[in-house]
N, C-alpha and C positions, 0 to 999 in steps of 0.2 A: 488422858492426852493422847490425841491420837501418834502414831507411830509414823515419823516422817519419810520413815526407810522400810514402809512396808509393799512399797510400789513393786509390781514384778518386774518391770524394766529397768531397774536400778542396774547402773553397770560398775564394774570395779573402781572407774576414776569417781564416780559418784561416792563410793564407799571410802577410798581413800581419803576424800576430800572431807566428808563428814568426820572420819574417825582417825583422822591424822595422827595422833597421838597412840593411836593402838594398831600394835603389830601382833599378827599371829605368835603364838610362841611354841614352843617343842609340844609335836604332838598335835597343834591346831591347825585350823584352814578357816578361810571365810565360809561362810555359808554357801552351799553349791543351790540353793533354792532358785538364785535368780538365773542361773546355767541352762534351766532346763525349762521345756515347754510347758502350756497348760495342759497337753496330752499326757505329760509326765508326770503329774503330779495328781494326788490321790483323789477321791471323788468329792464332791461339794453335797451337802453342808459337809465343811471338816470340822472335827473336834475344835474346840477352844483351846485346845493345848498345843495346837500345831503353831509353831513360830516360821514366820514367813518375814519376817524383816529383813531384808539385806545386810542389815548392821549385825548380823549375828554371825558369832565365832562356832565352828565345830572342834569338840576338842575329844580326842579319842580319850576313853577311859581304861581300855584293856579289852581282852578277848574273851568272849562268852562262849563259843563251842568253834569247834575246829570239826569239817565234816569232809567227805569223800571229793566233791565238787567246789565247796566255797566253805569261807570263814566266817563267821559272824563276831562283831565288835560292838561295843558299848560306846556310844556317843552321847556328849552333851552339845544340845545346840542351845546357845544362850547369847543374850546381847548382853554386853559388859555394863555393868551397873544398874541393872534392869532385872531385879529378882523376879516380876511378873511375865517377863518372855524368857522361859528357862524349860527344857523338857529331856527327855532321856530316850535315846532312839537306838533300836537295833540296826546295825549294817551288814548287810549282807554281801558279801563281795566272791563274786564266783572266779575261779581261776580259770586260764587258758586251759584247751585240751591237752596239750605236754605237762600241764601241771597239776591235772586231779586223775583221780583213780575212778570216776563216774563211767562204766564201760557200759551202761543198758540203755542209752539215753535213744537208740533208735526204736527200741519198742514203744518209748511214749509220745515220738515225735512224728510217727506215720497218720497220714491225715492233716497233717499242719502245713500251714504254707510259710517259706520264708519271705520277710519283707520285700526284698529287691532281687531281681535275677541276677544283678551282678552278686550279690551276697552269697545266693545261693551258690554261683559257679567257684566264688573263692571257697566256699566250706567245701565244697564237693573236692577240690585240690589240696585241700589242707594247707594251703599258704599260710605266712605268719598272719597276713591281715584275716583269711579266713579262720583260724584259730581264734582270733579278737571276735571275729563276728559271731560265731558260736556261742563264746563264752556269754556276750550279749545277749543272744537269743534266748538264754536260759535265764537272764535278770529280767528280760523283758516279760517271756512267758510267767515268771511268779509274780511279777507286779500287777501284770492285766488279769491273773487269776485271783488275785488277790481283791483288787477293786472289784470283781464281778463276785467274788464270792461275801465281801463286804455289802455291795448292794442287795445281794439276795437275803442278807440278815444271818450270814453262816458266822460263827464265832472265830473270826480271824483276828488277827493284828490289823491295826489301822493301817495301811500302806499310803506313806507319806509323799516319796517319791523314787524313781529311779533314774540314774544318771549312768551310762556305759554298763558297766558290770556289776555296778552296786543298786542295792535296793536299800532304802531308809522307810523304816517301819516302826509303827509303835512298839516300844520296850514294854513286854509283860514282866513285872515282877514288884518287887518291894523294895523299896529305897533302890539300893544298885545292885539287889539279888536279883537274879532270874527266877521265875516260876518254877519249878520243879516238871520234869517230865513225869506223865501218867506211868511211866515203868517205876517210877521212884516213889510213887504214892504208896502209902500203907495204910490204907482205912480199914473202918470195920465193913459188915457186908451191907448193911445199909448206906453208907456213903460210896461205896463202889457202884453201887446198884443204881444210885442217882446218875455216879457220872456214865454209867454206862447207858443209861437211858439218853443224856445228853449225847454221847457219841452217836447212836442212832440216830437221834435229831439231826443234826448235822448230816448225817450220810443220805438221808432222807432229802434234805434242801439241796445237795449236791445231784441225787438222782433226779429229784424233780426238775433240775435244770438239763439233766441229760447230760452230767458228768461223773466222773469217779476220782477221787483222789489220787489213785495208782500207787502209792507206796504208805497207805496207811498202816499205823502201828503204834504201839505205846510210847516209842521216841520221838515222835511226832504231833504227841498232844499234849498240851502244858494245863497244869492245873493251878488255878490262882483265885484262892478266896473262892475254894467251892465250885468254880465255874470251870468247863473245860474250852482249850482255845486250840484251833489248827493250825498247823505252820509247816512250811517246808512243802510249796504247793507247785514249783517248776514242771514237775512232771505230769500235772493234772490232765484226765485224758477225756476227750467226747467218747461216750462209749458207743456209739452208732457209727462216728465216722472212721475210729480207729479199730482196725480189724481184731486187734487184742482187747477191745475195750472192756468187754464182760468178763474175760478172764482176769484182769486187773481189779475189776471191781470184786469178784468173786474173792480173789485174794485179801483184798483190802478186810471183807467179812471175817474171812479165818484169820488172819492177823490179829482182830480185834475181840473176836470171839474167844479165841484160843486162849489168850490172856485173862480177859474177863473168866472165862469158866477155871482155869487154874487156881484163881482167887474167889473160889466160891460163889461165884454169880453166875444164873441160869443163862445160857447167851447160845444159842443154835446159830452158826453161822449160814448153813444150808436155809433155814426160814427167813433169816434177812436176807439172804440174796435176792431172794424169792421175792420179798417184799419191794425190793428197790429195784429190781427188774421190771417190775408190775408199774412202780411210779416211774420209770424213766419211758414207759411207753404211753403214758397217759397224756 
């Protein structure tokens, strides 16, 4: 049966009428899907597991990761009494500049444009509004990078939506247990060699599109069912537009190759860097 509440223009009033006997409980909220614009939703065609019903509830199940500039929470988005419309999401929430310890943002933002001149002025003045704008700029940068990477076929979590300083994306894991980071993986040489090949492939996809991750390491590469997924993309850089683009690309190569070399996988950072530079100019 079709979902009468799947319309993207459903209002909170519509929801309250349809679910008069349902109230969000502790650690719950109504889905934020209807509150965002089409440009703030993930690329189409969307995976079948994405819940777009305005009658869904978001339930916060716990924290997955704390970071320097953001925290990641586990969210269940589900329509009450409809098991077919239930999914787990990762909610990455950026802090304002006064509450985060990420101090290298200017390295990555060279060559980028702020959305509006008013926002740019507020950011420069470091007003309260400016700090909020800066946090939202990072969330939108990550969402846009995820969308572009997904459309290129790179192995990233599907970006569901962005809303202010929160990015909702596909949860990568088994049950409610998040997939391990590459740094936690203890495979044999053949397994690690295959993972290295996958990482090189994704770096080639990025380079062919003219950009680099900018902060790639074994800590933002997930391994799930033998496949690599890359996360943490807010600092992604255009290697041509950013004056430090190739330096950041080189650092990505060194970080990745050094880790694999320590685990007995043949990995040459300089050779990989030369490959990626050539690809980025094709």
